[in-house]
N, C-alpha and C positions, 0 to 999 in steps of 0.2 A: 504493499500500500503505499503511496507516495503522499508525502506532507505538502498540502498546498497553502500557500499565503495569499490572502486577498487583502489589499489595501483599503481604507476607510473611503478613500477617493474612488476606488472602482465600485464599491458597493453603492455610494451615492450616485455615481454616473448610470449604473444600471437601474437604479429606483427611479431616477428623472427620465429615464428613457422610457419606461413602463407607465408613468404617470402622465394623464393627459395635460396638455399644455394649459388648459383653462383653469387647472388647480394650482399649477406652479406659478404661473405669471399673473394670477388674480385677474385675468381678463375672462369674464364670463359671456356665455352667449346671451343675446338679447332676450331669451325666454327667461333667464334667471331675474334680470331686473325688472320684466314684466310681472312675474310671480310674486316679487317683494312689492311692487306698487300696487299690485291687486290686494295684497294683504293689508297694506296701510290704509286702502280706501274701506276696507271691512271692519278695522279697529279703531279705536280711540288711539290717538298719540299726543305725546307732550315733547316739548323741548327743554332744554337745560333749565332754563329759568323756573319753570312749572315744576320739573322733577326736583329742583333743589328744595323747594317748599315741602315736597313730599318726604324727602330724606331727613329734613328738619323736623318735621312733626308727621310720622308715618301713622299715628293713630292705629286702627286695626289692620292697616294695608300691608299685604306681603309684597316685599320687593326682592325679586329674583333676578340674579345675575345668570344668564344662560350660556356663558362661555364655558370653556373646558376647565377642568380642576387646575391644571398648570397655569393656565391664563389667569384665573382667579387668585391663585397662590402668588402670583407676581405682582399682584396690586389689584385693590378692588374699593367700591364705594363701602363706607361703614354702614351695617345694618342690613346688607343685602345677603341672600341666601343663594349659595352655589348650587344650581340644579342645571346641568348641561342640556342643551336644546334636545339632544338625542333622548334623554330620560325624562323630560318634562312630564310627558303623559302618564308616566309610571310613578313620579315621585311627589307630584302636587298634592295629592290627596292628604297627606298628613298635616297639610299646612292650611287646609280647608275643613276640618273636622271629620273627615271619612274615618270609620264607618258610622260612628254615632249620630252626628248631625252635620251632614255636609252643606257647606255654606256656598252654592254656587254663584252666589251674589257678591262673594268677598272681594274686596277691591285687591288686584294683583297687577304689579307694574313689573314688565319684562324690561331688562336692560342687557346690552351686550357692548362689544367695542366699537360699533358703528351704527347700530340701529337694525341692520338687516336681519339679524338672526331672532333679534327681540320681536321684530314684525312678523316672522314667520311663525314663531313660538306663539304669540299673541293669537294669530289666525288659528292655530292648532288648539288652543284653549276655547276659543269661541266656537269651533266645530264640536268640542266636547259638551258645550253648553254653559259655559262660563260666561256670565253677562256683564261683569266691570272688570274688564282686562283692558290695559293700557300698554302700547309699546312706547318705550323711550327712545326718541330720534335724537342722537348725539353722539359724538365720538368721545371715547375717553380722554384723548388728548384735549378736546374742547373742554372738558369737564375739569381736567387738572389745570389747564391753562387759566381757567376763571377761579383759581384757589379755592376750589370746592374741596371738601374733605376726602382723602384717600388714604388707604390703609396700604403699606408696602411691607 
């Protein structure tokens, strides 16, 4: 048996050749933008100023960061709960009283790094029957540049 050594550069090169360019270059087909825009038309949205008021006084609202755990760990808005978009439909329930008294009218704010995943996640929750779902349309850079609270 021969011992084969593969460099990390080779592995990355092979990986990049297998991944579609739309993922690597962050250039998405127009259908992705259309899906995001369609979701934003179907859900309530807020920008930085309105969202800051919610962060400062959340009341009974649930504020969910739908980014991946490593993104959340690298920095997040205080008071947010990390539930990745891909797990939202499965993990939201413990935050809305299920199974004893499920509150489908609970105020839920969804936030990510750009507003895109938050918009799609908000649409998913609306499709499940949640009535008070809001997508936050802002970038985290915009949030931080505005001297808003941020945990690193």
